[in-house]
C-alpha positions as CSV (number, residue, x, y, z in Angstrom):
1,X,0.0,0.0,0.0
2,X,1.4,3.4,-0.9
3,X,2.1,5.9,1.8
4,X,1.2,9.6,1.2
5,X,1.7,12.8,3.2
6,X,-0.9,13.1,6.0
7,X,-2.1,15.3,8.8
8,X,0.0,13.3,11.2
9,X,3.0,13.8,9.0
10,X,2.5,17.6,8.9
11,X,2.1,17.9,12.6
12,X,5.1,15.7,13.3
13,X,7.3,17.8,11.0
14,X,6.1,21.0,12.6
15,X,7.0,19.7,16.0
16,X,10.3,18.2,15.2
17,X,11.6,21.2,13.3
18,X,10.7,24.1,15.6
19,X,13.0,23.1,18.4
20,X,15.7,25.7,19.3
21,X,18.7,26.2,21.5
22,X,21.7,23.9,21.9
23,X,25.5,24.2,22.0
24,X,27.7,25.9,19.5
25,X,29.6,24.1,16.7
26,X,31.3,24.5,13.4
27,X,30.5,22.8,10.1
28,X,32.7,21.3,7.4
29,X,30.3,20.5,4.6
30,X,31.0,20.0,0.9
31,X,32.3,23.4,-0.2
32,X,30.1,23.6,-3.3
33,X,26.8,22.2,-2.1
34,X,25.4,21.2,1.3
35,X,25.6,17.4,1.6
36,X,22.3,16.2,3.1
37,X,23.6,12.7,3.5
38,X,26.4,13.7,5.9
39,X,27.0,15.7,9.1
40,X,30.6,16.7,9.7
41,X,32.1,19.0,12.1
42,X,33.0,19.6,15.8
43,X,30.8,20.5,18.7
44,X,33.1,22.5,21.0
45,X,33.3,22.1,24.8
46,X,31.5,18.7,24.5
47,X,30.6,17.3,28.0
48,X,28.7,14.2,27.1
49,X,31.4,11.8,25.9
50,X,31.4,9.4,23.0
51,X,28.1,8.1,21.6
52,X,26.5,6.5,18.6
53,X,23.8,8.6,16.9
54,X,20.3,7.2,16.1
55,X,18.3,7.9,13.0
56,X,14.6,8.7,13.2
57,X,12.8,8.3,9.9
58,X,9.3,9.4,9.3
59,X,8.4,6.7,6.8
60,X,9.2,3.9,9.3
61,X,8.4,6.0,12.4
62,X,11.3,4.3,14.2
63,X,14.8,4.8,15.6
64,X,17.8,2.9,14.3
65,X,21.3,2.9,15.7
66,X,23.7,4.4,13.1
67,X,26.5,1.9,13.2
68,X,29.6,3.5,11.7
69,X,28.5,7.1,12.6
70,X,29.9,8.6,15.7
71,X,30.2,11.6,18.0
72,X,33.6,11.3,19.6
73,X,34.7,11.9,23.2
74,X,35.7,15.5,22.2
75,X,32.6,16.2,20.1
76,X,33.8,15.4,16.6
77,X,30.7,14.5,14.5
78,X,30.9,12.0,11.6
79,X,27.5,11.0,10.4
80,X,26.5,9.3,7.2
81,X,22.9,8.5,6.3
82,X,22.0,5.3,4.5
83,X,21.9,5.5,0.7
84,X,18.1,5.4,0.8
85,X,15.3,5.1,3.4
86,X,13.6,1.8,4.0
87,X,10.0,3.1,3.5
88,X,9.8,6.2,1.3
89,X,6.4,7.7,0.6
90,X,4.8,9.7,-2.1
91,X,5.3,13.4,-1.4
92,X,2.2,14.7,-3.1
93,X,0.0,11.6,-3.2
94,X,-3.6,12.6,-2.5
95,X,-2.7,16.3,-2.8
96,X,-3.8,19.0,-5.2
97,X,-0.8,21.0,-6.4
98,X,-0.8,24.6,-7.7
99,X,2.5,26.0,-9.1
100,X,5.5,24.8,-11.1
101,X,7.2,21.5,-10.8
102,X,9.6,19.4,-12.8
103,X,8.0,16.1,-12.0
104,X,4.6,15.1,-10.8
105,X,5.8,13.8,-7.5
106,X,8.8,12.0,-5.8
107,X,9.4,9.2,-3.4
108,X,10.6,10.9,-0.2
109,X,11.3,10.6,3.5
110,X,12.4,12.9,6.2
111,X,14.9,12.0,8.9
112,X,16.6,13.4,12.0
113,X,19.7,12.4,13.8
114,X,19.1,12.1,17.5
115,X,21.5,11.6,20.4
116,X,20.8,9.7,23.6
117,X,23.0,9.8,26.7
118,X,21.6,6.4,27.7
119,X,18.6,4.2,27.1
120,X,15.5,6.4,26.6
121,X,17.5,9.4,27.8
122,X,17.1,11.9,24.9
123,X,19.8,14.6,24.7
124,X,18.6,16.2,21.5
125,X,19.1,16.5,17.7
126,X,22.5,17.0,16.0
127,X,21.9,18.9,12.7
128,X,22.8,22.0,10.7
129,X,21.1,25.2,11.8
130,X,20.7,28.4,9.7
131,X,23.1,31.1,10.7
132,X,20.5,33.8,10.0
133,X,18.0,32.6,12.7
134,X,19.3,29.5,14.4
135,X,16.6,27.4,12.8
136,X,17.4,23.6,12.7
137,X,17.3,21.8,9.4
138,X,16.2,18.3,8.6
139,X,17.2,15.7,6.0
140,X,14.9,15.1,3.1
141,X,15.3,12.2,0.6
142,X,14.4,12.4,-3.1
143,X,14.4,9.3,-5.4
144,X,15.2,11.7,-8.3
145,X,16.2,15.2,-9.0
146,X,13.2,17.5,-8.8
147,X,12.0,21.1,-8.3
148,X,8.7,22.2,-6.7
149,X,7.6,25.8,-6.3
150,X,4.0,26.2,-5.3
151,X,1.3,25.1,-2.9
152,X,-0.2,21.7,-2.2
153,X,-3.6,21.2,-0.6
154,X,-3.5,17.9,1.2
155,X,-6.9,17.3,2.9
156,X,-7.4,20.0,5.5
157,X,-3.7,21.0,5.4
158,X,-1.7,23.3,3.2
159,X,1.9,22.6,2.2
160,X,4.1,25.3,0.6
161,X,7.1,24.0,-1.3
162,X,10.2,25.8,-2.5
163,X,12.4,22.9,-3.2
164,X,15.4,22.2,-5.5
165,X,16.3,18.6,-4.8
166,X,19.0,16.3,-6.2
167,X,18.7,12.5,-6.0
168,X,19.5,11.3,-2.5
169,X,19.5,13.3,0.8
170,X,19.0,17.0,0.9
171,X,18.9,19.6,3.7
172,X,15.6,21.5,4.1
173,X,14.0,24.0,6.5
174,X,10.5,23.2,7.6
175,X,8.5,25.9,9.4
176,X,5.0,26.9,10.2
177,X,3.8,30.2,8.8
178,X,0.2,31.2,9.6
179,X,-0.8,27.6,9.8
180,X,0.9,26.6,6.5
181,X,3.8,24.1,6.6
182,X,6.7,25.4,4.5
183,X,9.5,23.2,3.1
184,X,12.4,25.1,1.6
185,X,15.7,23.8,0.3
186,X,19.0,25.0,2.0
187,X,22.0,24.4,-0.3
188,X,24.6,27.0,0.7
189,X,27.2,25.4,3.0
190,X,28.4,28.8,4.2
191,X,24.9,29.6,5.6
192,X,24.8,26.9,8.2
193,X,26.5,25.7,11.3
194,X,26.6,22.3,12.9
195,X,24.9,22.3,16.4
196,X,23.3,20.2,19.0
197,X,19.7,21.2,19.4
198,X,19.0,20.0,22.9
199,X,15.7,18.7,24.1
200,X,14.2,21.1,26.7
201,X,15.6,20.5,30.1
202,X,13.0,19.3,32.6
203,X,12.4,17.1,35.6
204,X,9.2,15.1,36.1
205,X,8.4,14.4,39.8
206,X,6.0,11.5,40.6
207,X,5.0,9.4,43.6
208,X,2.8,6.5,44.3
209,X,1.5,8.1,47.5
210,X,-0.3,11.4,46.9
211,X,-2.1,11.4,50.3
212,X,-2.3,14.6,52.3
213,X,0.7,15.6,54.5
214,X,0.1,16.4,58.2
215,X,3.0,18.3,59.7
216,X,3.8,19.6,63.2
217,X,7.0,20.3,65.1
218,X,6.8,16.7,66.4
219,X,5.6,15.1,63.2
220,X,7.3,14.7,59.8
221,X,6.1,12.9,56.6
222,X,8.1,10.9,54.1
223,X,7.3,10.1,50.5
224,X,9.2,8.1,47.8
225,X,9.6,10.5,44.9
226,X,10.8,9.5,41.4
227,X,12.7,12.2,39.5
228,X,13.0,11.8,35.7
229,X,15.0,14.2,33.6
230,X,15.3,15.0,29.9
231,X,17.7,17.3,28.1
232,X,20.9,16.0,29.5
233,X,20.7,17.5,33.0
234,X,23.7,16.6,35.1
235,X,24.8,17.6,38.6
236,X,22.9,18.7,41.6
237,X,19.3,19.8,41.5
238,X,17.8,21.8,44.4
239,X,14.6,20.7,46.1
240,X,12.4,23.2,47.9
241,X,8.7,24.0,48.8
242,X,6.5,27.0,48.2
243,X,5.3,27.3,51.9
244,X,7.6,29.2,54.3
245,X,8.7,26.9,57.1
246,X,8.3,23.6,55.3
247,X,11.7,22.1,54.4
248,X,12.7,18.9,52.7
249,X,15.5,16.4,53.3
250,X,17.5,15.8,51.2
251,X,17.7,19.4,49.9
252,X,19.4,18.3,46.7
253,X,19.6,15.3,44.4
254,X,22.3,14.6,41.8
255,X,21.9,13.3,38.3
256,X,25.0,11.3,37.2
257,X,27.5,13.1,35.0
258,X,28.2,9.7,33.5
259,X,25.6,9.1,30.7
260,X,23.5,6.0,31.1
261,X,24.0,5.4,34.8
262,X,21.0,4.7,37.1
263,X,18.7,4.2,34.1
264,X,15.7,1.9,33.8
265,X,14.1,0.9,30.5
266,X,10.6,2.4,30.1
267,X,7.5,0.8,28.7
268,X,7.1,3.0,25.6
269,X,9.3,2.6,22.6
270,X,12.3,4.9,22.2
271,X,10.9,6.0,18.8
272,X,7.5,7.1,20.2
273,X,9.2,8.9,23.2
274,X,11.6,10.7,20.9
275,X,8.8,11.8,18.6
276,X,6.5,12.9,21.5
277,X,9.3,14.8,23.2
278,X,10.3,16.8,20.2
279,X,6.8,17.6,19.2
280,X,6.0,18.7,22.7
281,X,3.0,16.3,22.9
282,X,4.2,14.4,25.9
283,X,7.1,14.1,28.4
284,X,9.8,11.5,27.8
285,X,10.4,8.9,30.4
286,X,14.1,9.5,30.9
287,X,16.9,9.1,33.5
288,X,15.1,8.2,36.7
289,X,16.2,8.6,40.3
290,X,14.0,7.5,43.2
291,X,14.6,8.7,46.7
292,X,12.8,9.2,50.0
293,X,12.0,12.9,50.6
294,X,11.1,13.9,54.2
295,X,8.9,17.0,54.8
296,X,9.4,18.8,58.2
297,X,9.0,22.2,59.8
298,X,11.5,24.8,60.8
299,X,11.0,27.8,63.1
300,X,9.4,29.9,60.3
301,X,6.4,27.5,60.0
302,X,2.9,28.7,60.8
303,X,-0.3,26.9,61.1
304,X,-2.7,26.7,58.2
305,X,-6.4,27.2,58.5
306,X,-7.1,24.1,56.4
307,X,-5.6,22.0,53.7
308,X,-3.2,24.0,51.5
309,X,-1.4,23.1,48.3
310,X,2.3,22.4,49.0
311,X,4.5,22.3,45.9
312,X,7.7,20.3,45.9
313,X,10.0,22.0,43.3
314,X,13.1,20.9,41.5
315,X,15.4,23.7,40.3
316,X,18.9,24.1,38.9
317,X,20.8,27.4,38.9
318,X,17.7,29.2,39.9
319,X,15.6,27.8,37.0
320,X,12.6,25.7,38.0
321,X,12.6,22.4,36.1
322,X,9.5,20.7,37.4
323,X,7.3,20.2,40.5
324,X,4.6,18.1,42.1
325,X,2.0,19.0,44.7
326,X,0.5,17.7,47.9
327,X,-2.3,18.8,50.2
328,X,-0.9,19.7,53.6
329,X,-2.2,20.6,57.0
330,X,0.3,22.4,59.4
331,X,0.0,22.8,63.1
332,X,2.8,24.9,64.6
333,X,3.2,27.6,67.4
334,X,2.7,30.9,65.6
335,X,1.5,34.5,66.0
336,X,-1.7,36.0,64.5
337,X,-1.6,39.6,63.3
338,X,-4.5,42.0,63.1
339,X,-4.5,45.6,61.9
340,X,-6.4,48.8,63.0
341,X,-7.1,49.6,59.4
342,X,-8.2,46.3,57.8
343,X,-5.7,45.3,55.2
344,X,-5.4,49.0,54.0
345,X,-2.9,51.5,55.2
346,X,-2.5,55.2,54.3
347,X,0.7,57.2,54.3
348,X,1.6,60.7,53.1
349,X,4.6,62.1,51.4
350,X,7.2,63.9,53.7
351,X,5.8,62.4,56.8
352,X,6.6,59.6,59.3
353,X,3.7,57.6,60.7
354,X,3.0,54.5,62.7
355,X,1.0,51.4,61.6
356,X,-0.8,49.8,64.5
357,X,-0.6,46.0,64.7
358,X,-1.9,43.6,67.3
359,X,-0.1,40.3,67.8
360,X,-1.7,37.3,69.5
361,X,0.0,33.9,70.3
362,X,-1.5,30.7,68.9
363,X,-0.9,27.0,69.4
364,X,1.2,27.6,72.4
365,X,3.6,30.2,71.1
366,X,5.6,32.5,73.4
367,X,8.8,34.4,73.0
368,X,10.4,37.1,70.9
369,X,9.1,38.0,67.4
370,X,10.5,40.4,64.8
371,X,8.0,41.8,62.4
372,X,8.4,44.1,59.4
373,X,6.8,45.6,56.3
374,X,8.5,44.6,53.0
375,X,8.0,45.1,49.3
376,X,7.6,48.8,49.9
377,X,7.5,51.2,47.0
378,X,10.3,53.6,46.2
379,X,10.7,56.3,48.8
380,X,9.0,54.4,51.6
381,X,11.0,52.7,54.4
382,X,9.9,50.8,57.5
383,X,12.0,49.7,60.4
384,X,11.6,46.2,61.8
385,X,10.2,45.9,65.3
386,X,11.0,43.2,67.8
387,X,8.6,42.4,70.7
388,X,8.1,39.6,73.2
389,X,4.9,37.7,73.0
390,X,3.5,36.4,76.3
391,X,1.2,33.4,76.6
392,X,-2.5,34.1,76.5
393,X,-1.9,37.8,76.0
394,X,-2.2,40.1,73.0
395,X,0.6,42.6,72.3
396,X,0.0,46.0,70.5
397,X,2.8,47.8,68.7
398,X,3.4,50.4,66.1
399,X,5.6,49.9,63.1
400,X,7.3,53.2,62.2
401,X,7.1,54.1,58.5
402,X,8.9,57.0,56.8
403,X,7.7,58.4,53.4
404,X,10.0,60.7,51.5
405,X,8.9,63.9,49.8
406,X,9.5,62.2,46.4
407,X,8.0,58.8,47.2
408,X,6.0,57.1,44.5
409,X,2.3,58.0,44.7
410,X,-0.3,55.3,44.2
411,X,-1.7,52.0,45.5
412,X,0.8,49.3,46.3
413,X,0.6,45.8,47.7
414,X,3.1,45.4,50.6
415,X,3.8,42.4,52.8
416,X,3.6,42.3,56.6
417,X,5.6,39.3,57.9
418,X,7.8,38.1,60.6
419,X,9.2,35.1,62.4
420,X,6.3,32.7,63.2
421,X,3.9,35.2,61.5
422,X,2.2,34.2,58.3
423,X,2.8,36.8,55.6
424,X,-0.2,39.1,55.0
425,X,-0.6,41.2,51.9
426,X,-1.7,44.8,52.7
427,X,-2.7,47.6,50.5
428,X,-0.6,50.7,51.0
429,X,-1.9,54.0,49.7
430,X,0.8,56.6,49.3
431,X,-0.9,60.0,49.2
432,X,0.4,63.5,48.5
433,X,2.0,65.6,51.3
434,X,-0.6,67.7,53.1
435,X,-0.8,70.8,55.3
436,X,-3.5,71.3,58.0
437,X,-5.5,74.4,57.1
438,X,-8.6,74.0,59.3
439,X,-9.9,72.1,62.3
440,X,-13.3,71.8,60.6
441,X,-14.7,70.8,57.2
442,X,-14.7,73.4,54.4
443,X,-16.9,74.0,51.4
444,X,-16.2,73.1,47.8
445,X,-15.7,76.8,47.0
446,X,-12.9,77.3,49.6
447,X,-10.0,76.7,47.2
448,X,-8.9,79.1,44.4
449,X,-5.6,79.5,42.5
450,X,-3.3,82.4,43.2
451,X,-0.3,83.8,41.2
452,X,1.9,81.6,43.4
453,X,0.2,78.8,45.3
454,X,-3.5,78.8,46.2
455,X,-6.0,80.8,48.3
456,X,-7.9,78.9,51.0
457,X,-11.1,80.7,52.1
458,X,-13.0,80.1,55.4
459,X,-16.2,82.0,56.3
460,X,-17.5,82.8,59.7
461,X,-20.2,85.0,61.4
462,X,-19.4,88.0,63.6
463,X,-21.8,90.7,64.8
464,X,-24.5,89.3,62.6
465,X,-22.4,89.5,59.5
466,X,-20.7,86.9,57.4
467,X,-17.0,87.4,56.9
468,X,-14.4,85.7,54.8
469,X,-10.7,85.1,55.7
470,X,-8.4,84.2,52.8
471,X,-5.0,82.5,53.5
472,X,-2.5,82.0,50.7
473,X,-0.4,78.8,50.8
474,X,2.7,78.1,48.8
475,X,5.6,75.7,49.4
476,X,3.7,73.9,52.2
477,X,3.2,76.9,54.4
478,X,1.0,80.0,54.8
479,X,2.3,83.1,53.0
480,X,-0.4,85.7,53.3
481,X,-3.8,86.4,55.0
482,X,-6.6,88.9,54.4
483,X,-10.1,89.2,55.9
484,X,-13.2,90.7,54.4
485,X,-15.9,91.6,57.0
486,X,-18.8,91.5,54.5
487,X,-18.1,88.7,52.2
488,X,-18.9,85.0,51.8
489,X,-17.0,82.2,50.0
490,X,-17.9,83.4,46.5
491,X,-14.7,84.1,44.6
492,X,-13.7,84.2,41.0
493,X,-10.0,83.6,39.9
494,X,-8.5,85.7,37.2
495,X,-5.9,84.3,34.7
496,X,-3.2,86.7,36.0
497,X,-3.4,85.0,39.4
498,X,-5.5,87.7,41.2
499,X,-8.8,86.8,42.8
500,X,-12.2,88.5,42.8
501,X,-14.1,88.3,46.1
502,X,-17.9,89.0,46.1
503,X,-18.8,91.3,49.0
504,X,-22.1,92.5,50.5
505,X,-25.2,93.3,48.5
506,X,-26.6,96.8,49.1
507,X,-30.4,96.4,48.5
508,X,-31.1,100.1,48.9
509,X,-28.6,101.1,46.2
510,X,-28.9,97.9,44.3
511,X,-25.1,97.5,44.2
512,X,-22.6,94.7,45.1
513,X,-19.1,95.3,46.5
514,X,-16.4,93.5,44.6
515,X,-12.7,93.1,45.7
516,X,-9.7,92.1,43.5
517,X,-7.0,90.6,45.7
518,X,-3.3,90.2,44.9
519,X,-0.9,87.6,46.3
520,X,0.3,89.9,49.1
521,X,-3.3,90.4,50.4
522,X,-3.8,93.9,49.1
523,X,-6.9,94.5,47.1
524,X,-8.9,97.0,44.9
525,X,-12.6,97.7,45.7
526,X,-15.4,98.0,43.0
527,X,-19.0,98.8,43.3
528,X,-21.1,96.9,40.7
529,X,-24.8,97.1,39.7
530,X,-26.5,94.2,41.5
531,X,-28.5,93.3,38.4
532,X,-25.3,91.6,37.3
533,X,-25.2,88.3,39.2
534,X,-21.5,87.5,39.5
535,X,-22.1,84.4,41.5
536,X,-20.9,81.5,39.4
537,X,-19.2,83.9,37.0
538,X,-15.7,83.6,35.3
539,X,-13.0,86.1,34.6
540,X,-11.2,86.5,31.3
541,X,-7.6,87.8,30.7
542,X,-8.8,91.4,30.8
543,X,-10.2,90.9,34.2
544,X,-13.8,91.1,32.9
545,X,-16.3,89.0,34.8
546,X,-18.7,87.0,32.6
547,X,-22.0,86.1,34.2
548,X,-25.7,86.6,33.7
549,X,-28.0,89.5,33.8
550,X,-31.5,88.7,35.0
551,X,-34.8,90.6,34.5
552,X,-36.2,91.0,38.1
553,X,-39.3,92.8,36.8
554,X,-40.9,89.5,35.8
555,X,-42.7,87.2,38.2
556,X,-42.0,83.4,38.2
557,X,-39.2,82.3,36.0
558,X,-36.3,84.8,35.6
559,X,-35.1,85.3,32.0
560,X,-31.4,85.7,31.8
561,X,-28.7,86.5,29.2
562,X,-24.9,86.3,29.2
563,X,-23.0,89.6,29.8
564,X,-19.8,90.8,31.1
565,X,-18.7,93.5,33.6
566,X,-15.7,95.6,32.5
567,X,-13.6,96.8,35.5
568,X,-12.1,99.6,33.3
569,X,-15.5,101.2,32.7
570,X,-17.6,99.6,35.5
571,X,-20.2,98.9,32.9
572,X,-22.2,95.7,32.2
573,X,-22.4,94.8,28.5
574,X,-24.7,92.2,26.9
575,X,-22.2,90.1,24.9
576,X,-24.0,86.9,23.8
577,X,-27.3,85.6,22.6
578,X,-27.0,82.8,25.2
579,X,-30.2,83.2,27.1
580,X,-33.0,81.2,28.8
581,X,-34.9,80.7,32.0
582,X,-33.8,79.5,35.5
583,X,-30.1,79.6,34.8
584,X,-27.7,77.4,36.8
585,X,-25.2,79.4,38.9
586,X,-22.4,77.0,37.9
587,X,-23.1,76.9,34.2
588,X,-19.9,78.6,33.0
589,X,-16.3,77.2,32.5
590,X,-13.3,79.1,31.1
591,X,-10.0,78.2,29.5
592,X,-6.8,78.8,31.4
593,X,-5.9,81.7,29.0
594,X,-9.3,83.3,29.7
595,X,-10.2,83.4,26.0
596,X,-12.8,80.6,25.7
597,X,-15.9,80.5,27.9
598,X,-18.2,77.4,27.9
599,X,-21.8,77.7,28.7
600,X,-22.7,74.2,29.8
601,X,-26.4,74.5,28.9
602,X,-29.7,73.8,30.7
603,X,-32.9,72.0,29.9
604,X,-34.1,75.0,27.8
605,X,-30.9,76.2,26.1
606,X,-28.1,74.5,24.2
607,X,-24.4,74.5,25.3
608,X,-22.4,77.2,23.6
609,X,-18.8,78.3,23.3
610,X,-18.0,82.1,23.6
611,X,-14.8,83.6,22.3
612,X,-14.2,86.5,24.8
613,X,-11.6,88.2,22.5
614,X,-13.8,88.4,19.5
615,X,-17.0,88.3,21.5
616,X,-18.6,85.7,19.3
617,X,-20.8,82.7,20.3
618,X,-21.0,79.2,18.7
619,X,-23.6,76.6,19.7
620,X,-22.0,73.2,20.3
621,X,-24.9,71.1,21.4
622,X,-28.6,70.8,21.3
623,X,-31.2,72.2,23.7
624,X,-31.5,70.0,26.7
625,X,-28.0,68.6,26.6
626,X,-25.9,69.7,29.6
627,X,-22.1,69.6,29.7
628,X,-22.0,69.9,33.5
629,X,-18.8,67.8,34.0
630,X,-16.7,69.7,31.5
631,X,-13.6,71.7,30.8
632,X,-12.4,73.9,27.9
633,X,-8.9,74.0,26.5
634,X,-6.8,77.1,25.4
635,X,-7.4,76.0,21.8
636,X,-11.2,76.0,22.2
637,X,-11.8,72.3,22.5
638,X,-14.6,71.3,24.9
639,X,-14.1,68.1,26.9
640,X,-17.0,66.6,28.9
641,X,-17.7,63.3,30.7
642,X,-20.6,61.2,29.8
643,X,-21.8,57.6,30.5
644,X,-20.1,56.5,27.3
645,X,-16.7,57.9,28.1
646,X,-15.0,61.3,27.5
647,X,-16.0,63.4,24.6
648,X,-14.0,66.1,22.8
649,X,-15.9,68.7,20.8
650,X,-13.5,70.2,18.2
651,X,-13.3,73.7,16.9
652,X,-14.9,72.6,13.6
653,X,-17.9,71.3,15.4
654,X,-17.0,67.6,15.0
655,X,-16.7,65.5,18.1
656,X,-14.8,62.3,19.3
657,X,-15.7,60.0,22.1
658,X,-13.0,58.0,23.9
659,X,-13.4,55.0,26.2
660,X,-11.9,55.8,29.6
661,X,-9.7,53.5,31.7
662,X,-11.5,51.3,34.1
663,X,-12.0,54.0,36.8
664,X,-14.9,56.1,38.1
665,X,-14.6,59.8,37.3
666,X,-17.1,62.2,38.9
667,X,-15.9,65.6,37.8
668,X,-13.4,67.5,35.7
669,X,-11.1,69.8,37.7
670,X,-9.6,71.5,34.6
671,X,-6.5,71.6,32.3
672,X,-3.1,71.9,33.8
673,X,-1.9,75.5,33.5
674,X,1.6,74.5,32.5
675,X,1.0,71.3,30.5
676,X,-1.8,71.7,27.9
677,X,-2.0,67.9,27.4
678,X,-2.9,67.2,31.1
679,X,-6.5,67.2,32.2
680,X,-7.1,66.8,35.9
681,X,-10.1,64.7,36.9
682,X,-11.5,63.7,40.3
683,X,-13.2,60.6,41.4
684,X,-14.2,58.9,44.7
685,X,-11.0,59.0,46.8
686,X,-8.7,59.6,43.8
687,X,-7.3,62.3,41.6
688,X,-6.6,61.4,38.0
689,X,-3.9,62.9,35.8
690,X,-5.4,62.3,32.3
691,X,-3.2,62.6,29.2
692,X,-5.4,63.9,26.4
693,X,-2.8,62.8,23.8
694,X,-2.5,59.1,24.8
695,X,-5.9,58.8,26.7
696,X,-4.2,57.2,29.7
697,X,-4.6,58.2,33.3
698,X,-2.4,58.1,36.4
699,X,-4.3,57.5,39.6
700,X,-3.3,59.4,42.8
701,X,-5.1,58.3,45.9
702,X,-6.5,60.9,48.3
703,X,-8.6,61.2,51.4
704,X,-12.2,62.5,51.0
705,X,-12.0,65.3,48.4
706,X,-13.6,68.6,49.3
707,X,-12.3,70.9,46.6
708,X,-9.7,71.0,43.8
709,X,-8.2,73.6,41.6
710,X,-5.3,74.0,39.1
711,X,-2.6,76.4,40.3
712,X,-1.1,78.9,37.9
713,X,2.4,77.3,38.4
714,X,1.0,73.9,37.2
715,X,-0.2,70.7,38.8
716,X,-3.2,70.3,41.0
717,X,-4.2,71.5,44.4
718,X,-6.8,69.8,46.6
719,X,-8.6,70.1,50.0
720,X,-9.3,66.8,51.7
721,X,-11.1,66.0,55.0
722,X,-10.9,63.4,57.6
723,X,-12.6,62.8,60.9
724,X,-11.1,63.1,64.4
725,X,-13.4,60.8,66.3
726,X,-16.3,62.8,67.6
727,X,-14.5,66.1,67.5
728,X,-15.5,66.8,63.9
729,X,-13.5,66.8,60.7
730,X,-10.2,68.4,59.7
731,X,-9.3,69.9,56.4
732,X,-5.9,69.4,54.7
733,X,-4.3,71.1,51.7
734,X,-2.2,69.2,49.2
735,X,-0.5,70.7,46.1
736,X,1.1,68.6,43.3
737,X,3.8,68.5,42.2
C-alpha cells in the first residue's frame, strides 16, 4: 500500500523542526553544495562523551542505531545517512498542487539524527542550523532530481514548497507560517553551522503516595519521589517548597554526570518517546532517580487554617525544572496579626507615621518576634520591630514608616511578615503631602488658585455678618492672610493670578461690592450694579467678569442672558445671545488663558462656546444637553464626561468620544496651567492625571476630596477632609507637584 503525506506527518514535521537552543559548533560540509547525506564538524566544549547517533525516519516512524556514525569523546561528528530510506512515501500523493514542478511527485522521506545519553534518555538532535535565525534543518530524501515551487492542498492541510532537490538526501528547512507548513531547500554550506539542538531540560516528579501531608514540630512525613529528567541534565538539582517553614530532606539530588547510569528501561518505545518529546506532545520517560523525601517544619512555619497546596519543586541554577504537589495541614506555634485599618494602610509624602498592629499567640507560642513591612514602593521605608509575645496575652505595637517627599504615589501591595507570623498582603496608599488648614470641614468653594500657590477661604459669622478670611499657601506653608468683613465664600479667579471676592449686597442702592485681591493680600474695591449676578461667573484675561443679567421685573421664571462686567468702565455689556430661564449658577467654564468660555447648557438652552476676545458665540450642542462635567482648553476644544466615556468637541464642530480607563470619574477639575495635554479629573477618593494625547490616566489616591483647583504654576491642588473621632473633621491642603 502506498504511503502519502498526511495530517499526522505535517504535525510531526512541525513539532520536530521548531526546536531551538543547543550548544555551539562548526561545520565542514562540501564546499560547493550542502551534503544532506552527511553531518561533519566539531561541537566545542562537548561534555557528554562518545556516543553513537540514532536515525529517526518518518516513513518507518522508528529509531535505528547508526552503526559507523559517531560523536567522539571530544565532540567530533561523523554521520553518514543510509543511501536510501527503507520506507519512502509519495510526497504529493492525494494532494492538489498549484504551481510549477519538474516532475509530478517524488518518493521521499524525512529524517533526524538524535543523540541519547543512555537508554531512553534523549539529549537532542544534531543537525545544521541556519546562521540567520538558528533554525534547525532536517534531512529530506528524493528518489530523483526535482524542483517544486507552489502550494499543495492535502486534505485540511496546506503545504508550501520551495524545493530544489538532487537525487539522494538534501537539507531543508521546515517551518509553520500562519498555519501553513513550508518546506524550503537550503544548499549554501556557508549559511549553516553544525549544532546540538537540545531537548528542553525538565524534571518530572512523581510518587505512588499522593495522600495529604500532616505536619507539626513533632511530626514529619516521608514520600518516595521519582525524579525523571530530559535534556541532558547533570549535577545537583535543588529541592524546595512553596510554603515558608516547610523544608525537605535531602535538599538536593544529583543526576549522574556519566551518561547512562541509574537508568531503567521504560514501557514506551524509544521512537515514540523521541517523537512525542520533540513535538511537545508528551514528556519523555528518561533518566530516573527514586529517593525518600522527608517533609518537616523549621521555626518559620505557621499553622494553616485548612488543607493547603504544597509544591515540591526541582530547580537548577535558579531555574525551575519541574514540580509536584500535595495537600498539607500544618500545626505549629505561631503568631496571629490584626490591623487597626483592615488590610489597607495610608501614608503621606514627607511624613513619618506608625502602623498599629496587634499580635496574639496561637498553638502555644511565646517568645520574641520580629515583624516588618516589606515590598515597599520607592521612597517608603519601615524599620523592623521586635517584641516579646506572652502566653495568653495580646501585644499591641506600632511599626514606624517613613515616606520621603518624592515617594511614588499610588496604591501598592506590601507584605507584613515576621518570624512565626504568616505573611499578610496589605494595600498601602501613598498620598500627596498635606498641610492642615482648618480644624473643621470646608466647602467646595474654599480653594482658588493664586499667582503663586492657592488661596484657601474660610467663612464665619461675627456681629450678625458673614466674613471671609483668605489665606494663601505656597511651598507647604501660609504666605499671606486677608479678611473681608462683609463677604462669603464666593470668589472668581483671574488668569493673571489675582482673585475677585464678592462682597455684600446693598439692597437700597442695588449694588454689590467686589474686591480684586493680589498675592500679598492687598486689594482693589469696586461697586457693581447688583443686576449683574457675579455668582458662578468667570473672569477673562482682561479681568472682565462674565456672568448673567436677569430681569427682576418678571414674576416666576427669571429670564437671563450672558453679559460681562468691565472693570475699566464699570459697565455691564450684553455680549452673547446665550439666554434662557432658570439659569444654573455653575453653568460657566473658562479656559486657562481666559479666552474661551463654555456655557454648559440647561434643559431649555443649548451649550455654547464664547470667544471672549472676538465676543462671538457658537452653539456646540442641542437644547436640553448639559455639559456639566466639563472643561475647555486654550485651543477652544470642549471636553466633557458622559456615560459612554469622555467626549471632545472640536473647533470645527465635530466630536470624538473615547473610552476611559476602568475607573470612576465624577468631575473635571480642569486643564493643567503649565501642561496643555494634562487634564485633571477627580473621582471617589482619587485624583486622576489624564493625558489627552494618549488617553491614559495616572491614579493618585487621596482622602475624602472637598475641593480641587489647578494652580497657575502647574499641577493640581486639593482640599481633603478626615474625621477626628467625635470632634469633627479636619481639612488638609495638598499641592502637586
